[in-house]
Biopython code that builds the backbone (N, CA, C, O; Angstrom):
import numpy as np
from Bio.PDB.StructureBuilder import StructureBuilder

atoms = [
    (1, "MET", "N", (-9.741, 23.246, 33.738)),
    (1, "MET", "CA", (-9.536, 21.779, 33.809)),
    (1, "MET", "C", (-8.322, 21.836, 34.673)),
    (1, "MET", "O", (-8.148, 21.210, 35.718)),
    (2, "LYS", "N", (-7.399, 22.780, 34.022)),
    (2, "LYS", "CA", (-6.262, 22.175, 34.121)),
    (2, "LYS", "C", (-5.804, 22.817, 35.411)),
    (2, "LYS", "O", (-4.853, 22.258, 35.956)),
    (3, "LYS", "N", (-6.360, 24.003, 36.061)),
    (3, "LYS", "CA", (-6.250, 24.145, 37.333)),
    (3, "LYS", "C", (-6.537, 23.271, 38.473)),
    (3, "LYS", "O", (-6.019, 23.251, 39.589)),
    (4, "ILE", "N", (-7.684, 22.386, 37.848)),
    (4, "ILE", "CA", (-7.960, 21.415, 39.289)),
    (4, "ILE", "C", (-7.235, 20.408, 39.413)),
    (4, "ILE", "O", (-6.918, 19.900, 40.489)),
    (5, "ILE", "N", (-6.825, 19.937, 38.036)),
    (5, "ILE", "CA", (-5.876, 18.740, 37.611)),
    (5, "ILE", "C", (-4.637, 19.642, 38.616)),
    (5, "ILE", "O", (-4.683, 19.278, 39.791)),
    (6, "ALA", "N", (-3.976, 20.320, 38.439)),
    (6, "ALA", "CA", (-2.700, 20.928, 39.048)),
    (6, "ALA", "C", (-3.254, 21.248, 40.664)),
    (6, "ALA", "O", (-2.488, 20.980, 41.589)),
    (7, "ALA", "N", (-4.419, 21.747, 40.912)),
    (7, "ALA", "CA", (-4.878, 21.596, 42.762)),
    (7, "ALA", "C", (-4.872, 20.123, 43.034)),
    (7, "ALA", "O", (-3.910, 19.819, 43.739)),
    (8, "PHE", "N", (-5.591, 19.167, 42.723)),
    (8, "PHE", "CA", (-5.485, 18.141, 43.330)),
    (8, "PHE", "C", (-4.048, 17.589, 43.498)),
    (8, "PHE", "O", (-3.587, 17.424, 44.628)),
    (9, "LEU", "N", (-3.198, 17.245, 42.168)),
    (9, "LEU", "CA", (-1.857, 17.036, 42.192)),
    (9, "LEU", "C", (-1.118, 17.531, 43.744)),
    (9, "LEU", "O", (-0.813, 16.774, 44.665)),
    (10, "MET", "N", (-0.980, 18.765, 43.701)),
    (10, "MET", "CA", (-0.141, 19.471, 44.763)),
    (10, "MET", "C", (-1.264, 18.831, 46.150)),
    (10, "MET", "O", (-0.507, 18.273, 46.945)),
    (11, "ALA", "N", (-2.328, 18.762, 46.525)),
    (11, "ALA", "CA", (-2.975, 18.394, 47.791)),
    (11, "ALA", "C", (-2.016, 16.615, 47.904)),
    (11, "ALA", "O", (-1.252, 16.172, 48.761)),
    (12, "SER", "N", (-2.450, 16.133, 46.836)),
    (12, "SER", "CA", (-1.793, 14.684, 46.991)),
    (12, "SER", "C", (-0.010, 14.997, 47.042)),
    (12, "SER", "O", (0.485, 14.307, 47.933)),
    (13, "SER", "N", (0.479, 15.398, 46.700)),
    (13, "SER", "CA", (1.778, 15.300, 47.000)),
    (13, "SER", "C", (2.264, 16.004, 48.396)),
    (13, "SER", "O", (3.385, 15.861, 48.885)),
    (14, "ILE", "N", (1.206, 16.788, 48.940)),
    (14, "ILE", "CA", (1.282, 17.497, 50.514)),
    (14, "ILE", "C", (1.369, 16.234, 51.363)),
    (14, "ILE", "O", (2.339, 15.900, 52.043)),
    (15, "GLN", "N", (0.039, 15.481, 51.205)),
    (15, "GLN", "CA", (-0.400, 14.373, 52.097)),
    (15, "GLN", "C", (0.821, 13.116, 51.899)),
    (15, "GLN", "O", (1.006, 12.445, 52.914)),
    (16, "VAL", "N", (1.418, 12.857, 51.027)),
    (16, "VAL", "CA", (2.292, 12.290, 50.341)),
    (16, "VAL", "C", (3.067, 12.514, 51.219)),
    (16, "VAL", "O", (3.268, 11.546, 51.953)),
    (17, "PHE", "N", (3.734, 13.640, 51.515)),
    (17, "PHE", "CA", (4.862, 14.517, 52.063)),
    (17, "PHE", "C", (4.826, 14.397, 53.774)),
    (17, "PHE", "O", (5.656, 14.132, 54.643)),
    (18, "ALA", "N", (3.268, 14.775, 53.738)),
    (18, "ALA", "CA", (3.232, 14.732, 55.794)),
    (18, "ALA", "C", (3.125, 13.209, 56.166)),
    (18, "ALA", "O", (3.301, 12.899, 57.344)),
    (19, "LYS", "N", (2.791, 12.045, 55.048)),
    (19, "LYS", "CA", (2.879, 10.868, 55.494)),
    (19, "LYS", "C", (4.352, 10.840, 55.857)),
    (19, "LYS", "O", (4.666, 10.944, 57.043)),
    (20, "ALA", "N", (5.166, 10.723, 55.029)),
    (20, "ALA", "CA", (6.650, 10.369, 54.934)),
    (20, "ALA", "C", (7.542, 11.474, 56.086)),
    (20, "ALA", "O", (8.502, 11.111, 56.764)),
    (21, "ASP", "N", (6.996, 12.743, 56.084)),
    (21, "ASP", "CA", (7.403, 13.163, 57.043)),
    (21, "ASP", "C", (7.110, 12.602, 58.848)),
    (21, "ASP", "O", (7.925, 12.736, 59.761)),
    (22, "LYS", "N", (5.986, 12.093, 58.933)),
    (22, "LYS", "CA", (5.621, 11.380, 60.264)),
    (22, "LYS", "C", (6.237, 10.135, 60.327)),
    (22, "LYS", "O", (6.580, 9.739, 61.441)),
    (23, "LEU", "N", (6.504, 9.248, 59.082)),
    (23, "LEU", "CA", (7.291, 7.968, 59.295)),
    (23, "LEU", "C", (8.437, 8.016, 59.454)),
    (23, "LEU", "O", (8.994, 7.119, 60.087)),
    (24, "ILE", "N", (9.277, 9.281, 58.827)),
    (24, "ILE", "CA", (10.588, 9.616, 59.436)),
    (24, "ILE", "C", (10.707, 10.108, 60.700)),
    (24, "ILE", "O", (11.844, 9.859, 61.100)),
    (25, "ARG", "N", (9.915, 10.824, 61.706)),
    (25, "ARG", "CA", (10.038, 10.967, 62.802)),
    (25, "ARG", "C", (9.493, 9.997, 63.425)),
    (25, "ARG", "O", (9.896, 10.035, 64.588)),
    (26, "HIS", "N", (8.756, 9.106, 63.258)),
    (26, "HIS", "CA", (8.706, 7.755, 64.386)),
    (26, "HIS", "C", (9.922, 6.758, 64.469)),
    (26, "HIS", "O", (10.169, 6.136, 65.502)),
    (27, "SER", "N", (11.069, 6.586, 62.693)),
    (27, "SER", "CA", (11.299, 5.826, 62.996)),
    (27, "SER", "C", (12.780, 6.352, 63.412)),
    (27, "SER", "O", (13.817, 5.754, 63.125)),
    (28, "LYS", "N", (12.695, 7.746, 64.241)),
    (28, "LYS", "CA", (13.965, 8.432, 64.649)),
    (28, "LYS", "C", (13.850, 8.338, 66.015)),
    (28, "LYS", "O", (14.685, 7.715, 66.673)),
    (29, "THR", "N", (12.580, 9.079, 66.684)),
    (29, "THR", "CA", (12.157, 8.616, 68.123)),
    (29, "THR", "C", (11.718, 7.758, 68.838)),
    (29, "THR", "O", (11.422, 8.002, 70.008)),
    (30, "LYS", "N", (11.587, 6.649, 68.332)),
    (30, "LYS", "CA", (10.119, 5.804, 68.960)),
    (30, "LYS", "C", (11.694, 4.586, 69.163)),
    (30, "LYS", "O", (11.239, 3.444, 69.100)),
    (31, "TYR", "N", (12.629, 4.557, 69.287)),
    (31, "TYR", "CA", (13.320, 3.520, 69.340)),
    (31, "TYR", "C", (13.057, 2.620, 70.689)),
    (31, "TYR", "O", (12.922, 1.397, 70.664)),
    (32, "SER", "N", (13.013, 3.360, 71.766)),
    (32, "SER", "CA", (12.874, 2.753, 73.230)),
    (32, "SER", "C", (12.055, 3.532, 73.914)),
    (32, "SER", "O", (12.000, 4.757, 73.802)),
    (33, "LYS", "N", (11.161, 2.618, 74.899)),
    (33, "LYS", "CA", (10.746, 3.669, 75.564)),
    (33, "LYS", "C", (10.242, 3.246, 77.366)),
    (33, "LYS", "O", (10.320, 2.021, 77.265)),
    (34, "VAL", "N", (10.122, 3.314, 77.772)),
    (34, "VAL", "CA", (10.408, 3.252, 79.175)),
    (34, "VAL", "C", (8.979, 3.220, 79.852)),
    (34, "VAL", "O", (8.309, 4.251, 79.923)),
    (35, "VAL", "N", (8.618, 2.248, 80.251)),
    (35, "VAL", "CA", (7.392, 2.095, 81.123)),
    (35, "VAL", "C", (6.749, 1.817, 82.356)),
    (35, "VAL", "O", (6.425, 0.644, 82.542)),
    (36, "LYS", "N", (6.498, 2.650, 83.238)),
    (36, "LYS", "CA", (6.452, 2.552, 84.524)),
    (36, "LYS", "C", (5.013, 1.884, 84.909)),
    (36, "LYS", "O", (3.962, 2.517, 84.804)),
    (37, "VAL", "N", (5.081, 0.586, 85.349)),
    (37, "VAL", "CA", (3.806, -0.286, 85.842)),
    (37, "VAL", "C", (3.299, -0.649, 87.482)),
    (37, "VAL", "O", (4.156, -0.748, 88.360)),
    (38, "HIS", "N", (2.387, -0.765, 87.674)),
    (38, "HIS", "CA", (1.707, -0.551, 88.810)),
    (38, "HIS", "C", (1.278, -2.304, 88.693)),
    (38, "HIS", "O", (0.774, -2.683, 87.636)),
    (39, "GLY", "N", (1.515, -3.339, 89.855)),
    (39, "GLY", "CA", (0.860, -4.629, 89.802)),
    (39, "GLY", "C", (1.547, -5.670, 89.713)),
    (39, "GLY", "O", (1.251, -6.673, 90.362)),
    (40, "MET", "N", (2.912, -5.608, 88.637)),
    (40, "MET", "CA", (3.846, -6.664, 89.329)),
    (40, "MET", "C", (4.901, -6.479, 90.268)),
    (40, "MET", "O", (5.840, -5.716, 90.497)),
    (41, "VAL", "N", (4.074, -8.002, 90.933)),
    (41, "VAL", "CA", (4.566, -8.303, 92.253)),
    (41, "VAL", "C", (5.637, -9.755, 92.311)),
    (41, "VAL", "O", (6.219, -9.995, 93.369)),
    (42, "CYS", "N", (5.830, -10.674, 91.092)),
    (42, "CYS", "CA", (6.554, -11.183, 91.222)),
    (42, "CYS", "C", (7.258, -11.584, 89.890)),
    (42, "CYS", "O", (7.109, -10.740, 89.007)),
    (43, "ALA", "N", (7.906, -12.553, 89.584)),
    (43, "ALA", "CA", (8.556, -13.330, 88.566)),
    (43, "ALA", "C", (7.766, -13.811, 87.465)),
    (43, "ALA", "O", (8.209, -14.024, 86.336)),
    (44, "PHE", "N", (6.788, -13.945, 87.773)),
    (44, "PHE", "CA", (5.753, -14.584, 87.079)),
    (44, "PHE", "C", (4.708, -13.812, 86.024)),
    (44, "PHE", "O", (4.128, -14.270, 85.040)),
    (45, "CYS", "N", (4.685, -12.381, 86.635)),
    (45, "CYS", "CA", (4.411, -11.203, 86.259)),
    (45, "CYS", "C", (5.224, -11.206, 85.040)),
    (45, "CYS", "O", (4.967, -11.554, 83.887)),
    (46, "SER", "N", (6.470, -10.635, 85.704)),
    (46, "SER", "CA", (7.571, -10.283, 84.981)),
    (46, "SER", "C", (7.771, -11.085, 83.874)),
    (46, "SER", "O", (7.897, -10.542, 82.776)),
    (47, "ASN", "N", (7.822, -12.286, 83.979)),
    (47, "ASN", "CA", (7.770, -13.043, 82.502)),
    (47, "ASN", "C", (7.160, -13.463, 81.776)),
    (47, "ASN", "O", (7.529, -14.113, 80.798)),
    (48, "SER", "N", (5.764, -13.108, 82.180)),
    (48, "SER", "CA", (4.520, -12.646, 81.690)),
    (48, "SER", "C", (4.477, -11.947, 80.524)),
    (48, "SER", "O", (4.013, -12.392, 79.474)),
    (49, "LEU", "N", (5.066, -10.591, 80.715)),
    (49, "LEU", "CA", (5.226, -9.305, 80.156)),
    (49, "LEU", "C", (6.113, -9.520, 79.020)),
    (49, "LEU", "O", (5.853, -9.256, 77.847)),
    (50, "GLU", "N", (7.556, -10.199, 79.641)),
    (50, "GLU", "CA", (8.454, -10.109, 78.758)),
    (50, "GLU", "C", (8.216, -11.187, 77.527)),
    (50, "GLU", "O", (8.853, -10.924, 76.507)),
    (51, "LYS", "N", (7.320, -12.456, 77.487)),
    (51, "LYS", "CA", (6.949, -13.081, 76.641)),
    (51, "LYS", "C", (6.044, -12.156, 75.438)),
    (51, "LYS", "O", (6.076, -11.907, 74.233)),
    (52, "LYS", "N", (5.388, -11.907, 76.435)),
    (52, "LYS", "CA", (3.894, -11.040, 75.583)),
    (52, "LYS", "C", (4.873, -10.349, 74.436)),
    (52, "LYS", "O", (5.053, -10.786, 73.299)),
    (53, "PHE", "N", (5.349, -9.386, 74.910)),
    (53, "PHE", "CA", (6.200, -8.593, 73.771)),
    (53, "PHE", "C", (7.539, -8.827, 73.195)),
    (53, "PHE", "O", (8.225, -8.003, 72.589)),
    (54, "LYS", "N", (7.848, -10.178, 73.489)),
    (54, "LYS", "CA", (9.169, -10.887, 72.307)),
    (54, "LYS", "C", (8.148, -11.041, 71.209)),
    (54, "LYS", "O", (8.469, -10.746, 70.058)),
    (55, "LYS", "N", (7.147, -11.408, 71.441)),
    (55, "LYS", "CA", (6.378, -12.395, 69.941)),
    (55, "LYS", "C", (5.821, -10.688, 69.114)),
    (55, "LYS", "O", (5.064, -10.713, 68.143)),
    (56, "LYS", "N", (6.244, -9.604, 69.587)),
    (56, "LYS", "CA", (5.771, -8.698, 68.826)),
    (56, "LYS", "C", (7.292, -8.265, 67.817)),
    (56, "LYS", "O", (8.366, -8.087, 68.390)),
    (57, "LYS", "N", (7.152, -8.139, 66.229)),
    (57, "LYS", "CA", (8.254, -8.640, 65.545)),
    (57, "LYS", "C", (9.155, -6.801, 65.590)),
    (57, "LYS", "O", (10.285, -6.435, 65.264)),
    (58, "ALA", "N", (8.096, -6.164, 66.089)),
    (58, "ALA", "CA", (8.871, -4.615, 66.261)),
    (58, "ALA", "C", (10.202, -4.584, 67.222)),
    (58, "ALA", "O", (11.283, -4.038, 67.000)),
    (59, "VAL", "N", (9.666, -5.539, 68.648)),
    (59, "VAL", "CA", (10.385, -5.097, 69.692)),
    (59, "VAL", "C", (12.094, -5.978, 69.449)),
    (59, "VAL", "O", (12.127, -7.209, 69.458)),
    (60, "LYS", "N", (13.036, -5.371, 69.303)),
    (60, "LYS", "CA", (14.442, -5.976, 69.465)),
    (60, "LYS", "C", (15.055, -6.544, 70.913)),
    (60, "LYS", "O", (15.860, -7.442, 71.156)),
    (61, "ASN", "N", (14.324, -5.630, 71.754)),
    (61, "ASN", "CA", (14.683, -6.381, 73.743)),
    (61, "ASN", "C", (13.436, -5.713, 74.301)),
    (61, "ASN", "O", (12.620, -4.880, 73.905)),
    (62, "ILE", "N", (13.637, -6.413, 75.351)),
    (62, "ILE", "CA", (12.694, -6.013, 76.538)),
    (62, "ILE", "C", (13.154, -6.534, 78.197)),
    (62, "ILE", "O", (13.434, -7.611, 78.723)),
    (63, "ASP", "N", (13.056, -5.238, 78.599)),
    (63, "ASP", "CA", (14.011, -5.610, 79.769)),
    (63, "ASP", "C", (13.297, -5.038, 81.231)),
    (63, "ASP", "O", (13.491, -3.902, 81.664)),
    (64, "VAL", "N", (12.476, -6.018, 81.857)),
    (64, "VAL", "CA", (11.958, -5.994, 82.790)),
    (64, "VAL", "C", (12.374, -5.645, 84.416)),
    (64, "VAL", "O", (13.143, -6.525, 84.802)),
    (65, "ASP", "N", (12.141, -4.768, 85.346)),
    (65, "ASP", "CA", (12.488, -4.730, 86.684)),
    (65, "ASP", "C", (12.052, -4.760, 87.385)),
    (65, "ASP", "O", (11.828, -3.623, 87.800)),
    (66, "LEU", "N", (11.494, -5.827, 88.232)),
    (66, "LEU", "CA", (10.505, -6.310, 88.778)),
    (66, "LEU", "C", (10.419, -5.280, 90.023)),
    (66, "LEU", "O", (9.334, -4.853, 90.416)),
    (67, "GLU", "N", (12.051, -4.800, 90.799)),
    (67, "GLU", "CA", (11.525, -4.311, 91.773)),
    (67, "GLU", "C", (11.350, -2.701, 91.964)),
    (67, "GLU", "O", (10.858, -2.026, 92.868)),
    (68, "SER", "N", (11.994, -2.363, 90.660)),
    (68, "SER", "CA", (10.993, -1.007, 90.103)),
    (68, "SER", "C", (10.064, -0.498, 89.733)),
    (68, "SER", "O", (9.725, 0.674, 89.892)),
    (69, "LYS", "N", (9.368, -1.611, 89.012)),
    (69, "LYS", "CA", (7.851, -1.472, 88.285)),
    (69, "LYS", "C", (8.233, -1.127, 86.741)),
    (69, "LYS", "O", (7.270, -0.753, 86.071)),
    (70, "ILE", "N", (9.309, -1.184, 86.163)),
    (70, "ILE", "CA", (10.090, -0.124, 85.034)),
    (70, "ILE", "C", (10.338, -1.665, 84.113)),
    (70, "ILE", "O", (10.915, -2.686, 84.487)),
    (71, "ILE", "N", (9.711, -1.387, 82.894)),
    (71, "ILE", "CA", (9.810, -2.221, 81.424)),
    (71, "ILE", "C", (10.359, -0.992, 80.835)),
    (71, "ILE", "O", (9.900, 0.146, 80.933)),
    (72, "ASN", "N", (11.608, -1.460, 80.091)),
    (72, "ASN", "CA", (12.319, -0.932, 79.189)),
    (72, "ASN", "C", (12.192, -1.764, 78.178)),
    (72, "ASN", "O", (12.547, -2.939, 78.269)),
    (73, "ILE", "N", (11.522, -1.099, 76.787)),
    (73, "ILE", "CA", (11.266, -1.868, 75.676)),
    (73, "ILE", "C", (12.245, -1.137, 74.438)),
    (73, "ILE", "O", (12.252, 0.010, 73.990)),
    (74, "LYS", "N", (12.965, -2.214, 74.151)),
    (74, "LYS", "CA", (13.938, -1.371, 72.569)),
    (74, "LYS", "C", (13.329, -2.180, 71.391)),
    (74, "LYS", "O", (12.850, -3.311, 71.471)),
    (75, "PHE", "N", (13.444, -1.315, 70.157)),
    (75, "PHE", "CA", (12.425, -1.570, 68.928)),
    (75, "PHE", "C", (13.604, -1.660, 68.203)),
    (75, "PHE", "O", (14.715, -1.285, 68.580)),
    (76, "LYS", "N", (13.217, -2.341, 66.807)),
    (76, "LYS", "CA", (14.125, -2.289, 66.039)),
    (76, "LYS", "C", (14.346, -1.468, 64.867)),
    (76, "LYS", "O", (13.673, -1.725, 63.869)),
    (77, "LYS", "N", (15.054, -0.668, 64.838)),
    (77, "LYS", "CA", (15.446, 0.052, 63.908)),
    (77, "LYS", "C", (14.120, 0.337, 63.028)),
    (77, "LYS", "O", (13.727, -0.620, 62.362)),
    (78, "GLY", "N", (13.483, 1.379, 62.958)),
    (78, "GLY", "CA", (12.612, 2.321, 61.983)),
    (78, "GLY", "C", (10.959, 1.720, 62.229)),
    (78, "GLY", "O", (9.989, 1.907, 61.495)),
    (79, "LYS", "N", (11.040, 0.816, 63.737)),
    (79, "LYS", "CA", (10.062, 0.044, 64.047)),
    (79, "LYS", "C", (9.603, 0.834, 65.770)),
    (79, "LYS", "O", (10.252, 1.374, 66.666)),
    (80, "TYR", "N", (8.420, 0.568, 65.583)),
    (80, "TYR", "CA", (7.729, 1.219, 67.279)),
    (80, "TYR", "C", (6.421, 0.439, 67.191)),
    (80, "TYR", "O", (6.020, -0.120, 66.170)),
    (81, "ILE", "N", (5.809, 0.461, 68.356)),
    (81, "ILE", "CA", (4.677, 0.385, 69.131)),
    (81, "ILE", "C", (4.191, 1.368, 69.843)),
    (81, "ILE", "O", (4.443, 1.625, 71.020)),
    (82, "SER", "N", (3.299, 2.068, 68.924)),
    (82, "SER", "CA", (2.556, 3.159, 70.018)),
    (82, "SER", "C", (1.424, 3.159, 71.191)),
    (82, "SER", "O", (0.333, 2.603, 71.316)),
    (83, "ASP", "N", (2.304, 4.164, 72.098)),
    (83, "ASP", "CA", (1.201, 4.494, 73.114)),
    (83, "ASP", "C", (0.479, 3.905, 73.727)),
    (83, "ASP", "O", (0.638, 3.529, 74.888)),
    (84, "LYS", "N", (-0.455, 3.730, 73.017)),
    (84, "LYS", "CA", (-1.972, 3.212, 72.998)),
    (84, "LYS", "C", (-2.022, 1.884, 72.895)),
    (84, "LYS", "O", (-2.835, 1.144, 73.447)),
    (85, "LYS", "N", (-0.760, 1.457, 71.871)),
    (85, "LYS", "CA", (-0.897, -0.244, 72.034)),
    (85, "LYS", "C", (-0.260, -0.825, 72.849)),
    (85, "LYS", "O", (-0.572, -1.898, 73.366)),
    (86, "LEU", "N", (1.281, 0.198, 73.181)),
    (86, "LEU", "CA", (1.738, -0.349, 74.449)),
    (86, "LEU", "C", (0.979, -0.737, 76.044)),
    (86, "LEU", "O", (1.225, -1.629, 76.856)),
    (87, "LYS", "N", (0.080, 0.258, 76.038)),
    (87, "LYS", "CA", (-1.245, 0.460, 77.315)),
    (87, "LYS", "C", (-1.635, -0.498, 77.193)),
    (87, "LYS", "O", (-1.683, -1.242, 78.173)),
    (88, "GLU", "N", (-2.094, -0.927, 75.936)),
    (88, "GLU", "CA", (-3.646, -2.153, 76.132)),
    (88, "GLU", "C", (-2.852, -3.435, 76.223)),
    (88, "GLU", "O", (-3.306, -4.387, 76.858)),
    (89, "MET", "N", (-1.290, -3.516, 75.406)),
    (89, "MET", "CA", (-0.953, -4.717, 75.947)),
    (89, "MET", "C", (-1.003, -5.069, 76.985)),
    (89, "MET", "O", (-1.438, -6.182, 77.281)),
    (90, "ILE", "N", (-0.372, -3.822, 78.220)),
    (90, "ILE", "CA", (-0.005, -4.229, 79.613)),
    (90, "ILE", "C", (-1.052, -4.017, 80.544)),
    (90, "ILE", "O", (-0.958, -4.512, 81.667)),
    (91, "THR", "N", (-2.243, -3.203, 80.150)),
    (91, "THR", "CA", (-3.795, -3.376, 80.897)),
    (91, "THR", "C", (-4.147, -4.900, 80.721)),
    (91, "THR", "O", (-4.613, -5.743, 81.488)),
    (92, "SER", "N", (-3.716, -4.921, 79.337)),
    (92, "SER", "CA", (-4.609, -6.643, 79.363)),
    (92, "SER", "C", (-3.865, -7.767, 79.797)),
    (92, "SER", "O", (-4.177, -8.951, 79.668)),
    (93, "SER", "N", (-3.192, -7.448, 80.147)),
    (93, "SER", "CA", (-2.484, -8.223, 81.436)),
    (93, "SER", "C", (-2.755, -8.142, 82.817)),
    (93, "SER", "O", (-2.561, -9.011, 83.668)),
    (94, "GLY", "N", (-3.256, -6.934, 82.963)),
    (94, "GLY", "CA", (-4.099, -6.695, 84.703)),
    (94, "GLY", "C", (-2.939, -6.120, 85.392)),
    (94, "GLY", "O", (-2.582, -6.334, 86.551)),
    (95, "PHE", "N", (-2.312, -5.226, 84.360)),
    (95, "PHE", "CA", (-1.505, -4.241, 85.075)),
    (95, "PHE", "C", (-1.570, -2.526, 84.982)),
    (95, "PHE", "O", (-1.820, -2.310, 83.796)),
    (96, "LYS", "N", (-1.494, -1.618, 85.475)),
    (96, "LYS", "CA", (-1.382, -0.485, 85.322)),
    (96, "LYS", "C", (-0.573, 0.334, 84.952)),
    (96, "LYS", "O", (0.147, 0.791, 85.840)),
    (97, "VAL", "N", (-0.423, 0.697, 83.939)),
    (97, "VAL", "CA", (0.343, 1.671, 83.127)),
    (97, "VAL", "C", (0.163, 2.985, 83.799)),
    (97, "VAL", "O", (-0.882, 3.600, 83.589)),
    (98, "VAL", "N", (1.455, 3.686, 84.918)),
    (98, "VAL", "CA", (1.645, 4.965, 85.637)),
    (98, "VAL", "C", (2.045, 5.885, 84.304)),
    (98, "VAL", "O", (1.548, 6.992, 84.096)),
    (99, "SER", "N", (3.204, 5.128, 83.279)),
    (99, "SER", "CA", (3.423, 6.431, 82.445)),
    (99, "SER", "C", (4.547, 5.571, 81.257)),
    (99, "SER", "O", (5.163, 4.522, 81.445)),
    (100, "ILE", "N", (4.526, 6.284, 80.264)),
    (100, "ILE", "CA", (4.862, 5.970, 78.966)),
    (100, "ILE", "C", (6.089, 6.931, 78.746)),
    (100, "ILE", "O", (5.931, 8.142, 78.585)),
    (101, "GLU", "N", (7.203, 6.378, 78.748)),
    (101, "GLU", "CA", (8.452, 7.820, 78.772)),
    (101, "GLU", "C", (9.501, 7.428, 76.866)),
    (101, "GLU", "O", (10.063, 6.365, 76.602)),
    (102, "ASP", "N", (9.458, 8.114, 76.352)),
    (102, "ASP", "CA", (10.525, 8.470, 75.280)),
    (102, "ASP", "C", (11.921, 7.975, 75.396)),
    (102, "ASP", "O", (12.606, 8.747, 74.725)),
    (103, "HIS", "N", (12.684, 7.036, 75.938)),
    (103, "HIS", "CA", (13.771, 6.684, 76.302)),
    (103, "HIS", "C", (15.066, 7.803, 75.599)),
    (103, "HIS", "O", (16.126, 8.222, 76.063)),
    (104, "LYS", "N", (14.584, 7.943, 74.694)),
    (104, "LYS", "CA", (15.837, 8.939, 73.504)),
    (104, "LYS", "C", (15.475, 9.978, 74.393)),
    (104, "LYS", "O", (16.450, 10.181, 75.115)),
    (105, "ALA", "N", (14.758, 10.558, 74.620)),
    (105, "ALA", "CA", (14.570, 12.368, 74.881)),
    (105, "ALA", "C", (14.242, 12.439, 76.036)),
    (105, "ALA", "O", (13.943, 13.576, 76.402)),
    (106, "SER", "N", (14.175, 11.618, 76.804)),
    (106, "SER", "CA", (14.128, 11.350, 78.518)),
    (106, "SER", "C", (12.589, 12.232, 78.618)),
    (106, "SER", "O", (12.573, 13.232, 79.336)),
    (107, "LYS", "N", (11.498, 11.881, 77.984)),
    (107, "LYS", "CA", (10.613, 13.380, 78.271)),
    (107, "LYS", "C", (9.182, 12.247, 78.198)),
    (107, "LYS", "O", (8.864, 11.557, 77.229)),
    (108, "VAL", "N", (8.562, 12.320, 79.391)),
    (108, "VAL", "CA", (7.344, 11.389, 79.601)),
    (108, "VAL", "C", (6.295, 12.090, 78.226)),
    (108, "VAL", "O", (5.933, 13.210, 77.866)),
    (109, "THR", "N", (6.121, 10.751, 77.808)),
    (109, "THR", "CA", (5.118, 11.137, 76.521)),
    (109, "THR", "C", (3.755, 11.286, 76.891)),
    (109, "THR", "O", (3.115, 12.288, 76.571)),
    (110, "LYS", "N", (3.195, 10.199, 77.651)),
    (110, "LYS", "CA", (1.835, 9.962, 78.226)),
    (110, "LYS", "C", (1.882, 9.854, 79.833)),
    (110, "LYS", "O", (2.940, 9.556, 80.386)),
    (111, "SER", "N", (0.976, 10.047, 80.398)),
    (111, "SER", "CA", (1.008, 9.828, 82.221)),
    (111, "SER", "C", (-0.053, 9.471, 82.180)),
    (111, "SER", "O", (-0.831, 10.157, 81.518)),
    (112, "PHE", "N", (-0.610, 8.148, 82.918)),
    (112, "PHE", "CA", (-1.746, 7.743, 82.663)),
    (112, "PHE", "C", (-1.874, 8.079, 84.670)),
    (112, "PHE", "O", (-3.077, 8.138, 84.929)),
    (113, "ASP", "N", (-1.275, 8.225, 85.588)),
    (113, "ASP", "CA", (-1.756, 8.087, 86.450)),
    (113, "ASP", "C", (-2.715, 9.199, 87.199)),
    (113, "ASP", "O", (-1.997, 9.664, 88.084)),
    (114, "LYS", "N", (-3.839, 9.760, 87.250)),
    (114, "LYS", "CA", (-4.491, 10.721, 87.998)),
    (114, "LYS", "C", (-4.422, 10.517, 89.180)),
    (114, "LYS", "O", (-4.540, 9.448, 89.779)),
    (115, "LYS", "N", (-4.174, 11.811, 89.674)),
    (115, "LYS", "CA", (-4.111, 11.687, 91.083)),
    (115, "LYS", "C", (-5.190, 13.302, 91.375)),
    (115, "LYS", "O", (-5.451, 13.672, 92.520)),
]
sb = StructureBuilder()
sb.init_structure("model")
sb.init_model(0)
sb.init_chain("A")
sb.init_seg("    ")
for serial, (resi, resn, name, xyz) in enumerate(atoms, 1):
    if name == "N":
        sb.init_residue(resn, " ", resi, " ")
    sb.init_atom(name, np.array(xyz, "f"), 0.0, 1.0, " ", f" {name:<3s}", serial, name[0])
structure = sb.get_structure()
């Protein structure tokens, strides 16, 4: 019986540490995203996205560059929005997400443009 309880406690602690590690990694690496978008053609387009993102508690600041079709989203410390959710928010507004980059690491984390 003691072996079963010890095994259960070890398995539980491993899960807790794995979840904590995941949260720590997110808080360190997800502070800013750069999103390349197709379909933004006017100031109304960029303003609608700005308003949508500013409503999110995780967003510290958002800059939409209409000319280059790039959205730079800065998150509050320890907060972020997943790439999946970012894509959903942008596509539901009628735009196409080309890529999402982790600004801190300057690497593409997701690319949605299939050629």
